[in-house]
C-alpha positions as CSV (number, residue, x, y, z in Angstrom):
1,M,-134.9,-16.4,-22.4
2,S,-132.4,-15.3,-19.7
3,A,-133.0,-15.8,-16.0
4,A,-133.4,-12.1,-15.6
5,A,-136.2,-12.0,-18.2
6,A,-138.1,-15.0,-16.8
7,P,-141.7,-14.3,-16.3
8,R,-142.7,-13.3,-12.8
9,I,-145.9,-13.4,-10.8
10,R,-148.0,-10.3,-11.6
11,L,-149.5,-9.5,-8.2
12,P,-152.0,-6.6,-8.1
13,Y,-150.7,-3.5,-6.4
14,P,-152.5,-3.5,-3.0
15,H,-154.3,-0.5,-1.8
16,P,-153.2,1.0,1.6
17,G,-155.9,-0.8,3.6
18,Q,-154.8,-4.2,2.3
19,Q,-151.2,-3.4,3.2
20,I,-152.2,-2.6,6.8
21,V,-154.2,-5.8,7.0
22,R,-151.2,-7.8,5.8
23,R,-148.9,-6.2,8.4
24,Q,-151.4,-6.9,11.2
25,A,-152.0,-10.6,10.2
26,R,-151.6,-13.5,12.6
27,R,-152.0,-17.2,12.1
28,F,-155.8,-17.3,11.9
29,N,-157.3,-14.3,10.1
30,W,-160.9,-13.4,9.8
31,L,-161.6,-10.6,7.3
32,A,-165.2,-9.3,7.0
33,A,-165.2,-6.6,4.4
34,G,-167.7,-4.8,2.1
35,R,-168.3,-5.6,-1.5
36,R,-165.4,-4.7,-3.9
37,W,-162.9,-4.2,-1.2
38,R,-160.9,-6.7,-3.2
39,K,-161.0,-9.5,-0.6
40,T,-160.4,-12.3,-3.2
41,T,-157.5,-10.5,-4.8
42,H,-156.0,-9.9,-1.4
43,A,-156.2,-13.6,-0.5
44,M,-155.0,-14.6,-4.0
45,A,-151.8,-12.5,-3.6
46,I,-151.1,-14.2,-0.2
47,S,-151.8,-17.7,-1.7
48,A,-149.6,-17.1,-4.8
49,E,-146.7,-15.8,-2.8
50,S,-146.9,-18.8,-0.4
51,A,-147.1,-21.3,-3.3
52,A,-144.2,-19.7,-5.1
53,K,-142.2,-20.4,-1.9
54,G,-143.0,-24.1,-2.0
55,Q,-146.1,-24.2,0.2
56,T,-149.4,-26.0,-0.5
57,V,-152.4,-23.8,-0.2
58,L,-156.0,-25.0,-0.2
59,W,-158.5,-22.5,-1.6
60,G,-162.1,-23.3,-0.7
61,A,-165.4,-21.6,-1.5
62,P,-169.1,-22.4,-1.1
63,T,-169.7,-23.4,-4.8
64,Y,-167.8,-24.4,-7.9
65,N,-168.5,-21.1,-9.6
66,Q,-167.1,-19.2,-6.6
67,V,-164.0,-21.3,-6.6
68,R,-163.4,-20.5,-10.2
69,V,-163.3,-16.8,-9.3
70,G,-160.2,-17.4,-7.2
71,L,-158.7,-19.6,-9.9
72,E,-159.2,-16.9,-12.5
73,E,-157.7,-14.2,-10.3
74,T,-154.7,-16.5,-9.8
75,Y,-154.4,-17.0,-13.6
76,K,-154.2,-13.2,-14.1
77,A,-151.3,-13.1,-11.7
78,A,-149.4,-16.3,-12.5
79,G,-150.4,-17.3,-16.0
80,G,-147.2,-18.2,-17.8
81,V,-145.3,-18.7,-14.5
82,A,-147.3,-21.6,-13.0
83,D,-148.9,-24.6,-14.6
84,F,-152.7,-24.6,-14.5
85,N,-154.6,-27.9,-14.5
86,L,-158.2,-26.7,-15.0
87,S,-159.7,-30.1,-14.9
88,R,-158.1,-30.8,-11.5
89,M,-158.5,-27.2,-10.4
90,E,-154.9,-27.0,-9.3
91,V,-152.0,-24.6,-9.9
92,S,-148.4,-25.9,-9.7
93,F,-145.3,-23.7,-9.2
94,K,-141.7,-24.6,-10.0
95,S,-140.9,-24.4,-6.3
96,G,-143.1,-27.4,-5.8
97,G,-145.8,-25.3,-4.2
98,R,-149.4,-25.7,-5.2
99,I,-152.8,-24.0,-4.9
100,L,-155.6,-26.5,-4.7
101,F,-159.1,-25.1,-5.5
102,R,-162.0,-27.0,-4.0
103,S,-165.7,-26.4,-3.7
104,L,-167.0,-26.7,-0.1
105,D,-170.6,-27.4,-0.9
106,N,-169.6,-30.9,0.3
107,P,-166.9,-30.3,2.9
108,D,-165.5,-33.8,2.2
109,N,-164.3,-32.5,-1.2
110,A,-161.3,-31.2,0.8
111,R,-160.8,-34.2,3.1
112,S,-157.5,-36.1,3.3
113,L,-155.5,-33.1,1.9
114,T,-152.5,-31.5,3.6
115,A,-152.0,-27.7,3.5
116,H,-149.6,-25.1,4.8
117,G,-152.3,-22.5,4.4
118,I,-156.0,-22.3,3.8
119,V,-158.2,-19.6,2.2
120,I,-162.0,-19.8,2.7
121,D,-163.7,-17.4,0.3
122,E,-167.2,-16.2,1.0
123,T,-166.9,-17.7,4.4
124,G,-170.4,-16.8,5.6
125,D,-171.9,-19.1,3.0
126,V,-169.7,-22.1,3.9
127,K,-171.0,-24.8,6.3
128,P,-169.3,-24.5,9.7
129,Q,-168.3,-28.2,9.7
130,A,-166.1,-27.5,6.7
131,W,-163.8,-25.6,9.0
132,Y,-164.2,-27.4,12.3
133,E,-164.2,-31.0,11.0
134,V,-162.2,-30.9,7.7
135,L,-160.0,-27.8,7.2
136,R,-158.8,-27.0,10.7
137,P,-157.3,-30.5,11.2
138,M,-155.2,-30.1,8.0
139,L,-153.1,-27.5,9.7
140,I,-152.1,-29.6,12.8
141,D,-148.8,-30.9,11.5
142,T,-147.9,-28.0,9.3
143,N,-148.7,-25.2,11.8
144,G,-150.5,-23.7,8.9
145,W,-152.3,-20.4,8.5
146,L,-155.9,-19.4,7.6
147,W,-157.5,-16.4,5.8
148,A,-161.3,-16.6,6.1
149,I,-162.7,-13.8,4.0
150,G,-166.1,-12.7,3.0
151,T,-169.0,-10.3,3.4
152,P,-171.1,-10.9,6.6
153,K,-174.1,-13.1,6.3
154,G,-176.0,-12.4,9.5
155,R,-174.7,-13.7,12.8
156,N,-173.5,-17.2,11.9
157,W,-170.3,-19.1,12.7
158,L,-168.2,-16.5,10.8
159,W,-169.5,-13.9,13.2
160,V,-168.8,-16.1,16.3
161,E,-165.2,-16.7,15.1
162,H,-164.8,-13.0,14.2
163,M,-165.8,-12.0,17.7
164,A,-163.8,-14.7,19.5
165,A,-160.6,-13.7,17.7
166,A,-160.2,-10.8,20.1
167,D,-159.4,-13.2,22.9
168,R,-157.0,-15.4,21.0
169,A,-153.3,-14.5,20.7
170,D,-153.0,-16.4,17.4
171,S,-156.0,-14.8,15.7
172,M,-156.9,-11.4,14.1
173,A,-160.2,-10.1,12.8
174,W,-161.1,-7.0,10.8
175,Q,-164.5,-5.5,10.0
176,V,-163.9,-3.1,7.0
177,P,-166.4,-1.1,5.0
178,T,-166.1,-0.9,1.2
179,L,-165.7,2.9,1.7
180,G,-165.9,4.8,5.0
181,V,-169.3,6.4,5.3
182,A,-171.9,7.2,8.0
183,V,-175.6,7.8,8.0
184,R,-176.6,11.1,9.6
185,D,-180.2,12.4,9.6
186,G,-181.1,10.0,6.8
187,R,-178.2,11.2,4.6
188,L,-174.9,9.5,3.7
189,V,-171.8,11.4,4.6
190,R,-168.2,10.6,3.9
191,Q,-166.3,9.3,6.9
192,P,-162.9,7.9,5.8
193,H,-161.8,4.6,7.2
194,P,-158.1,3.6,7.4
195,L,-158.7,0.2,5.8
196,E,-161.2,1.2,3.1
197,N,-160.7,0.8,-0.7
198,P,-159.8,4.3,-1.7
199,D,-160.4,3.5,-5.4
200,I,-164.2,3.3,-4.9
201,P,-166.0,6.6,-5.7
202,F,-168.2,8.1,-3.0
203,A,-170.8,8.8,-5.6
204,E,-171.2,5.1,-6.3
205,I,-171.8,4.4,-2.7
206,E,-174.4,7.2,-2.6
207,R,-176.2,5.6,-5.5
208,L,-176.2,2.2,-3.8
209,Y,-177.5,3.7,-0.6
210,A,-180.4,5.3,-2.5
211,T,-181.4,1.9,-4.0
212,M,-180.7,-0.6,-1.2
213,S,-182.6,-1.3,1.9
214,E,-180.7,-0.1,5.0
215,R,-180.2,-3.7,6.2
216,V,-178.6,-4.8,2.9
217,F,-176.5,-1.6,2.8
218,L,-175.2,-2.2,6.3
219,Q,-174.3,-5.8,5.5
220,E,-173.0,-5.5,1.9
221,I,-171.2,-2.1,2.0
222,L,-170.4,-1.4,5.7
223,A,-169.7,-5.1,6.4
224,Q,-171.8,-5.1,9.6
225,F,-173.1,-8.4,11.1
226,V,-176.7,-7.5,10.9
227,E,-178.8,-9.3,13.5
228,E,-181.3,-11.7,11.8
229,G,-183.4,-12.8,14.7
230,G,-184.5,-11.6,18.1
231,G,-181.4,-11.3,20.2
232,V,-181.6,-11.1,24.0
233,F,-180.4,-7.5,24.1
234,R,-181.8,-4.8,21.8
235,G,-180.5,-1.3,21.4
236,V,-176.9,-2.2,22.5
237,L,-175.2,0.2,20.1
238,Q,-177.6,3.0,20.8
239,A,-176.7,2.6,24.5
240,A,-172.9,2.7,24.0
241,T,-172.6,6.5,24.8
242,A,-171.1,6.4,28.2
243,E,-167.6,7.9,28.7
244,R,-164.9,6.0,30.5
245,Q,-163.8,7.6,33.8
246,D,-160.6,7.2,35.6
247,G,-162.0,8.5,38.9
248,P,-165.2,9.8,40.6
249,R,-167.1,12.8,39.4
250,G,-168.8,15.2,41.8
251,G,-172.3,14.2,42.9
252,A,-172.2,10.7,41.5
253,T,-172.7,7.5,43.5
254,Y,-170.8,4.5,42.3
255,I,-171.4,0.8,42.7
256,G,-169.2,-2.1,41.6
257,A,-169.9,-5.7,40.3
258,V,-167.6,-8.6,39.9
259,D,-167.9,-11.8,37.9
260,W,-165.1,-14.1,38.9
261,A,-163.2,-16.1,36.3
262,L,-163.1,-19.9,36.1
263,S,-160.2,-21.6,34.1
264,T,-160.1,-19.8,30.7
265,D,-162.8,-17.3,31.5
266,F,-162.2,-13.7,32.5
267,T,-162.7,-11.9,35.8
268,V,-164.6,-8.7,35.1
269,L,-165.1,-5.7,37.3
270,T,-167.7,-3.2,36.3
271,I,-168.1,0.1,38.1
272,M,-171.3,2.0,37.3
273,D,-172.5,5.5,38.1
274,A,-175.7,4.6,39.9
275,T,-176.9,8.2,39.7
276,N,-177.5,8.1,35.9
277,R,-177.1,4.3,35.3
278,A,-173.9,4.7,33.2
279,V,-170.9,2.4,33.1
280,A,-167.9,4.4,34.2
281,Y,-165.1,1.8,34.3
282,I,-164.4,-1.8,33.3
283,D,-161.4,-4.0,34.2
284,R,-161.1,-7.4,32.5
285,F,-158.3,-9.9,33.0
286,N,-157.4,-13.6,33.1
287,G,-154.3,-15.6,33.7
288,V,-153.7,-13.5,36.8
289,D,-153.4,-14.8,40.3
290,Y,-156.4,-14.2,42.5
291,S,-154.5,-12.2,45.0
292,L,-153.5,-9.8,42.2
293,Q,-157.0,-9.7,40.9
294,R,-158.3,-8.7,44.4
295,Q,-155.7,-6.0,44.6
296,R,-156.7,-4.5,41.3
297,I,-160.4,-4.7,42.2
298,Y,-159.7,-3.1,45.6
299,A,-157.7,-0.3,44.1
300,A,-160.3,0.6,41.5
301,C,-163.2,0.4,43.9
302,T,-161.4,2.5,46.4
303,R,-160.5,5.1,43.8
304,F,-164.1,5.5,42.8
305,G,-165.4,5.3,46.4
306,V,-168.0,2.6,45.6
307,T,-170.8,2.3,48.1
308,S,-171.2,-1.4,47.5
309,V,-169.9,-4.3,45.4
310,L,-172.2,-7.1,44.2
311,A,-170.0,-10.1,43.4
312,E,-170.9,-13.6,42.3
313,E,-170.1,-16.1,45.1
314,N,-170.3,-19.4,43.1
315,A,-167.2,-21.6,43.0
316,M,-164.1,-19.4,43.7
317,G,-166.3,-16.3,44.3
318,K,-167.1,-16.8,48.0
319,P,-163.5,-17.0,49.3
320,N,-162.5,-14.1,47.1
321,N,-165.4,-12.1,48.4
322,D,-164.4,-12.9,51.9
323,E,-160.9,-11.6,51.3
324,L,-162.2,-8.4,49.7
325,R,-164.4,-7.8,52.8
326,K,-161.3,-8.3,55.0
327,M,-159.6,-5.6,52.9
328,G,-162.5,-3.2,53.7
329,L,-164.7,-3.4,50.6
330,P,-168.5,-3.4,51.1
331,V,-169.0,-6.7,49.2
332,R,-172.4,-8.4,48.9
333,D,-172.6,-12.0,47.7
334,F,-174.8,-13.0,44.7
335,T,-175.7,-16.6,44.3
336,T,-176.1,-17.5,40.6
337,T,-178.8,-20.0,39.7
338,N,-180.7,-20.5,36.5
339,T,-183.6,-18.5,38.1
340,S,-181.5,-15.7,39.5
341,K,-179.4,-15.4,36.3
342,A,-182.6,-15.1,34.3
343,E,-183.8,-12.3,36.6
344,L,-180.5,-10.4,36.1
345,I,-180.5,-10.8,32.3
346,E,-184.1,-10.0,31.8
347,R,-183.9,-6.8,33.8
348,L,-180.8,-5.8,31.8
349,A,-182.6,-6.5,28.5
350,A,-185.6,-4.5,29.6
351,D,-183.4,-1.6,30.7
352,F,-181.6,-1.6,27.3
353,E,-185.0,-1.5,25.5
354,Q,-186.3,1.3,27.7
355,G,-183.0,3.4,27.5
356,N,-182.4,3.1,31.2
357,V,-178.7,2.0,31.0
358,R,-175.7,3.3,29.1
359,I,-172.5,1.4,28.5
360,L,-169.0,2.1,27.2
361,N,-168.3,1.6,23.5
362,D,-166.1,-1.4,24.3
363,P,-165.8,-3.9,21.4
364,A,-165.5,-6.9,23.7
365,L,-168.6,-5.9,25.8
366,I,-170.7,-5.1,22.7
367,A,-169.7,-8.4,21.1
368,E,-170.7,-10.4,24.1
369,L,-174.0,-8.5,24.4
370,Q,-174.9,-9.0,20.7
371,A,-174.0,-12.7,20.8
372,Y,-175.9,-13.5,23.9
373,E,-178.4,-16.4,23.4
374,A,-181.6,-17.6,25.0
375,T,-182.6,-21.3,24.9
376,R,-186.0,-22.5,25.8
377,L,-185.7,-25.6,28.1
378,P,-188.1,-28.5,28.1
379,G,-189.6,-27.5,31.4
380,G,-190.5,-24.1,30.1
381,M,-187.7,-22.1,31.6
382,T,-185.1,-20.1,29.6
383,R,-181.4,-20.6,29.8
384,Y,-179.2,-17.6,29.0
385,S,-175.6,-18.1,27.9
386,A,-172.9,-17.1,25.4
387,P,-172.5,-19.1,22.2
388,D,-169.9,-21.9,22.0
389,N,-166.4,-20.5,21.9
390,M,-167.4,-17.1,23.3
391,H,-167.5,-15.6,26.8
392,D,-170.2,-13.9,28.8
393,D,-168.2,-12.6,31.7
394,M,-168.7,-9.0,30.7
395,V,-172.4,-9.5,30.3
396,M,-172.7,-11.0,33.8
397,S,-170.6,-8.3,35.4
398,L,-172.7,-5.6,33.7
399,A,-176.0,-7.4,34.6
400,L,-174.9,-7.5,38.3
401,A,-173.9,-3.8,38.2
402,N,-177.2,-2.9,36.6
403,Y,-179.1,-4.9,39.1
404,A,-177.3,-3.3,42.0
405,A,-177.9,0.2,40.6
406,A,-181.5,-0.2,39.7
407,K,-184.1,1.9,41.6
408,P,-186.1,1.1,43.6
409,R,-183.5,-1.0,45.3
410,R,-184.4,-4.7,45.7
411,Q,-182.9,-7.2,48.1
412,P,-183.7,-10.7,46.6
413,S,-182.9,-13.9,48.4
414,T,-179.9,-14.5,46.2
415,V,-178.2,-11.4,47.5
416,Q,-176.5,-11.6,50.9
417,G,-174.6,-9.2,53.0
């Protein structure tokens, strides 16, 4: 057989959504997609291409049977081109590249290996220590990449990493429905999504909607991270109806709130229309000198004509608040303690449930609100915080703004000025 006629890898033709995702990829990629979006095929194509170029790829999945799905997809594409050792669950290419398939029911199955790239299939069912303790360290000396794919399984570690990716320059996350649809007045309507699988008939999705519970449909088809337990804030998405404003509107009274950044956190300014308790403007930044932060806060608050600014005074807050007052802003200090923080958070939670507050449809804000946790302490008090690897700066800024805008107006001992 001539070189020109040598067998080649038969990669499946990707649908447009897969092509867009490939173009947007970074080093660490978290893909939550609905059933039959072709997640496994998508990751297999990336793995086969990488192995054909001489790289070693580790493919992990929760169970042996799920690992075999990836192996079978690879055989369809590279059978006759690569050597398949089914007993060892490995595929070898002439380039020297390999794909190693391992079950992660016991994460140590993958320990001591080296990889240029990792695929985690059905990530939501994989134990978190598989990534944090075993797989992630494999990529230290290879500067390797990750594709974590799967359908959401509640708000577990996949959801945490999916949300956190927005704040990491080396990470990317997608939330993609099988087919773009929306529920309106109890009926399913077609609403095309740029990343959907266009080969799925709408009629099939309609039939699934008629036979599935809403919760299962949202998770399995729309790839939504459905809340399993009692989160701190309820009704977040229903409240995300406020419109972003670039300046004041007639008859409105505006207040501001600032949560100052520490180290890798974010400084967040929230401006709220106190007349109708709707967020009008958010500015979020880090890695910026405090003097520039103060200038941006001053400019936004002056533009809206805020009547007051409630700002956290802990740590670097107090000197920054003093400087803002020198610039002419009506800043009041808020001292954050476990007790005062609980008062802020519990009022915000109640206002969400009662429909008293409206927020912007801002993905970072919504992610923080939905992730927020409550932990019961031994003494009976409750500690409110973001999960590990996530921020709560936008939550705190919003809570301060909501507290300042609430009527009747209160002046607790933790507020000064």
